[in-house]
C-alpha positions as CSV (number, residue, x, y, z in Angstrom):
1,M,23.0,10.6,239.5
2,N,24.1,13.1,242.0
3,V,27.5,13.3,243.8
4,P,28.0,13.9,247.1
5,K,29.7,17.2,247.5
6,D,32.3,15.4,250.0
7,F,32.9,12.7,247.1
8,A,32.8,15.3,244.0
9,P,36.2,15.8,242.2
10,R,36.1,19.2,241.9
11,Q,34.1,21.9,244.1
12,I,33.9,25.5,243.1
13,E,34.1,28.1,246.0
14,Y,33.6,31.6,245.9
15,R,36.8,33.7,246.5
16,H,37.0,37.0,244.9
17,P,34.4,39.6,245.8
18,L,33.1,42.2,243.1
19,P,35.3,45.2,244.3
20,V,38.5,43.0,244.1
21,R,37.3,42.0,240.1
22,V,36.7,45.3,239.1
23,W,40.3,46.6,240.3
24,H,41.6,43.8,239.1
25,W,40.3,44.0,235.7
26,A,40.6,47.9,235.6
27,N,44.1,47.8,236.5
28,A,44.9,45.2,234.0
29,A,43.5,47.0,231.5
30,A,45.6,50.1,232.4
31,V,48.8,47.9,232.6
32,V,48.3,46.5,229.4
33,V,48.6,50.0,227.9
34,S,50.9,51.2,230.0
35,L,53.6,48.4,229.2
36,M,52.9,48.2,225.1
37,T,53.6,52.6,225.7
38,G,56.0,52.1,228.0
39,L,58.0,49.8,225.8
40,L,57.7,52.1,223.0
41,I,58.9,54.7,225.2
42,F,62.0,52.7,226.2
43,D,63.1,52.2,222.9
44,I,64.2,55.8,222.4
45,H,66.8,54.8,224.2
46,P,67.3,51.1,225.1
47,H,69.5,51.6,228.0
48,L,69.5,51.6,232.0
49,Y,71.9,53.3,234.2
50,W,72.5,53.9,237.8
51,G,72.7,57.0,239.2
52,E,71.6,60.6,238.1
53,T,72.8,61.3,234.4
54,G,72.4,58.5,231.7
55,Q,73.8,58.5,228.3
56,K,76.1,57.3,225.2
57,G,79.7,57.1,227.0
58,I,78.2,56.4,230.4
59,G,78.2,52.9,231.3
60,A,74.7,51.2,231.5
61,F,74.0,47.8,233.4
62,V,71.3,47.1,231.1
63,S,72.0,47.9,227.6
64,L,70.7,46.8,223.7
65,S,73.4,48.3,221.1
66,G,73.3,47.8,217.5
67,T,75.5,48.3,214.2
68,H,74.7,48.1,210.6
69,L,71.3,50.0,211.1
70,D,71.1,50.6,207.1
71,R,69.5,46.8,207.4
72,D,65.7,46.2,208.6
73,V,67.9,43.6,211.0
74,P,70.6,45.4,212.6
75,D,73.0,43.0,214.3
76,T,72.6,43.4,218.1
77,E,73.7,42.1,221.0
78,L,72.0,42.8,224.7
79,Q,74.1,43.4,227.8
80,I,73.4,42.6,231.3
81,G,76.2,43.7,234.0
82,S,79.4,42.0,232.3
83,G,77.3,39.6,230.1
84,H,77.0,40.1,226.5
85,W,74.5,38.0,223.9
86,N,74.2,38.6,220.3
87,V,70.3,38.7,219.9
88,T,70.3,39.6,216.2
89,G,67.1,38.4,214.7
90,I,65.3,38.5,218.4
91,L,65.5,41.6,219.5
92,G,66.4,45.0,217.6
93,S,64.5,46.9,214.8
94,V,65.4,50.4,213.0
95,I,63.0,53.1,212.6
96,D,63.9,56.6,210.6
97,D,63.9,59.3,212.7
98,G,62.7,61.4,209.8
99,F,66.2,63.7,209.2
100,G,68.4,61.5,207.8
101,G,69.4,59.0,210.8
102,K,68.2,55.5,212.2
103,Y,67.1,54.9,215.8
104,L,67.8,51.3,216.9
105,L,64.7,50.2,218.7
106,A,64.2,47.2,221.4
107,A,61.4,46.0,219.3
108,S,59.1,47.5,216.0
109,A,57.1,49.9,216.5
110,P,54.2,51.4,214.7
111,A,54.8,53.3,211.4
112,D,52.4,55.7,212.7
113,W,53.4,56.2,216.1
114,E,53.8,59.6,217.6
115,F,56.4,60.2,220.6
116,G,54.3,63.0,222.2
117,A,50.8,60.9,221.6
118,T,52.3,57.9,223.0
119,R,54.2,59.7,226.2
120,G,49.9,61.3,226.8
121,W,48.6,57.8,226.9
122,H,51.1,56.1,229.1
123,F,50.5,58.9,231.3
124,A,47.2,58.8,231.4
125,F,46.9,55.1,232.2
126,A,50.0,55.5,234.6
127,W,48.0,58.5,236.8
128,F,44.9,56.2,236.9
129,F,47.1,53.1,238.2
130,G,48.6,55.0,240.4
131,L,45.3,56.1,242.2
132,S,43.7,53.0,241.9
133,L,46.3,51.4,243.9
134,P,45.5,53.8,247.7
135,L,41.6,53.0,247.2
136,Y,42.2,49.3,247.0
137,S,44.9,49.6,250.1
138,V,41.6,51.3,251.8
139,Y,39.4,48.4,251.2
140,L,41.9,45.8,251.9
141,L,42.0,47.2,255.1
142,A,38.4,48.3,255.9
143,S,37.1,44.6,254.8
144,G,39.5,42.5,256.7
145,R,40.5,41.2,253.3
146,L,44.2,42.1,254.2
147,T,44.3,40.1,257.3
148,G,42.0,37.1,256.3
149,M,44.2,36.4,253.3
150,L,46.8,37.7,253.0
151,L,48.8,37.6,255.7
152,P,50.6,34.7,257.1
153,T,49.5,32.9,260.2
154,R,52.1,31.3,262.9
155,G,51.7,28.0,261.0
156,D,52.3,29.2,257.4
157,L,55.8,30.3,259.3
158,A,56.1,27.4,260.8
159,P,60.2,25.5,259.5
160,R,58.1,22.7,258.7
161,N,55.7,24.0,257.2
162,I,57.7,26.4,254.8
163,L,60.0,23.4,253.7
164,N,57.0,21.6,252.8
165,E,55.8,24.4,250.5
166,L,59.0,25.2,248.9
167,W,59.3,21.2,247.8
168,R,56.0,20.8,246.5
169,H,56.5,23.8,244.3
170,L,59.8,22.6,243.1
171,L,57.7,19.4,242.0
172,L,55.5,21.5,240.4
173,R,52.7,20.4,242.8
174,R,49.1,22.2,242.5
175,P,47.7,22.7,246.1
176,R,44.2,20.6,246.1
177,G,41.8,19.9,248.8
178,E,42.0,21.7,251.9
179,S,45.3,23.1,250.7
180,A,43.7,25.1,248.1
181,R,40.8,26.3,250.1
182,H,43.3,29.5,250.8
183,Y,46.2,30.8,249.7
184,N,49.5,29.7,251.0
185,L,52.2,31.1,251.9
186,L,54.0,31.4,248.7
187,Q,51.0,33.3,247.4
188,K,50.9,35.7,250.5
189,V,54.3,36.5,250.5
190,S,53.9,36.9,246.4
191,Y,51.0,39.2,246.9
192,L,52.2,41.5,249.6
193,I,55.3,41.7,247.7
194,V,53.5,43.2,244.7
195,I,50.9,45.3,246.8
196,L,53.4,46.6,249.4
197,V,56.7,46.8,247.2
198,L,56.1,46.3,243.2
199,L,53.4,48.5,243.0
200,P,54.2,51.5,244.7
201,G,57.8,51.5,243.6
202,L,56.3,51.4,240.6
203,I,54.1,54.2,240.8
204,A,56.8,56.0,242.9
205,S,59.8,55.3,240.1
206,G,57.8,56.7,237.4
207,L,56.7,60.2,239.4
208,A,60.4,60.5,240.5
209,M,60.8,61.1,236.7
210,S,58.6,63.6,236.3
211,N,60.1,66.5,236.2
212,A,56.9,69.1,237.3
213,V,56.8,66.0,240.4
214,T,60.2,67.0,241.5
215,A,60.3,70.3,240.9
216,V,57.6,70.3,243.9
217,F,58.7,66.9,245.4
218,P,63.0,67.4,244.9
219,G,63.7,64.5,247.5
220,L,61.8,61.7,245.8
221,A,64.2,61.8,242.5
222,A,66.9,61.6,245.5
223,L,65.4,58.4,247.0
224,F,66.1,56.5,244.1
225,G,69.2,57.7,243.5
226,G,68.5,60.3,241.2
227,H,66.5,60.2,237.4
228,Q,68.0,57.5,235.9
229,S,67.9,55.0,238.7
230,A,64.3,56.1,238.8
231,R,64.3,55.0,235.3
232,S,65.3,51.9,236.1
233,V,63.6,50.8,239.2
234,H,60.7,51.7,237.1
235,F,61.6,49.6,234.0
236,I,62.4,46.3,236.4
237,A,59.4,46.8,238.7
238,A,57.5,46.6,235.1
239,M,59.5,43.2,234.3
240,L,58.4,41.7,237.2
241,L,54.8,42.9,237.5
242,V,54.7,41.2,234.0
243,L,56.3,37.9,235.8
244,F,53.5,38.2,238.4
245,M,50.4,38.7,235.7
246,A,51.3,35.8,233.8
247,G,49.3,33.6,236.3
248,F,47.4,30.5,235.5
249,F,43.5,29.6,234.3
250,N,42.1,28.7,237.3
251,M,43.5,32.3,238.8
252,M,42.7,34.0,236.1
253,R,38.9,32.5,235.7
254,S,38.8,33.6,239.9
255,M,39.0,36.6,238.7
256,I,36.4,36.9,235.8
257,T,33.8,35.2,238.1
258,G,35.0,35.0,241.6
259,R,35.1,31.4,241.9
260,V,38.0,29.2,242.3
261,I,38.2,25.5,241.3
262,I,39.4,23.2,244.3
263,E,40.2,19.1,243.1
264,R,39.8,16.5,246.0
265,E,43.2,15.6,247.4
266,D,43.1,12.2,245.7
267,S,42.0,13.4,242.4
268,P,44.2,12.2,239.1
């Protein structure tokens, strides 16, 4: 028996056109490779500083330090600001540097990895990622998708709507019915922060760490307060991007098929 559309417990709506899905998944692959190689690079010196220089003896605002590096599982401590946590067995691994010394890594690395090759892979996929963002921005503007789907409306910004959406999120209630047919205010703000702030910051901070780039544009590193500041911003932006990309099943499926499931307001 056919169920009338208005009474169906759920409907499937086309939301993401092919160019958006291609950009999403191409960049998802680039992000995965960049994150894997970036973490291996971070492994070499798992400390974050602010300013121009960063080395042993200079206070780091995030640091992973260890003792007893002769063990497979060293005693490790994570420091964030003034806080300290014992993360032995959770973070921290050791690797032989090949010259009789030991390196403390944030996480285990492949036995046959090479630092130079890892940097090469990281930069290759980072350039692809960086060049695709301007192209996607042009598409957002030309297609009207930016103003039609992502920019908050006057109704979105109404105090009552803001309080209602915050309350629904605190109760972990998923949008249903008509409200699920478009991005809500928090989703729009999240996407805009990622597209307009997080991704450009990630790319610009990565370029600021390149001596070849800063030789041509010396003010780029100064924009972040120094090379070490740029490295810290780059790492933090990458971690925030991971949190954003965690997503939910329905959203991930919609980026494959372009379609999202809309459940009725009164469905269980």
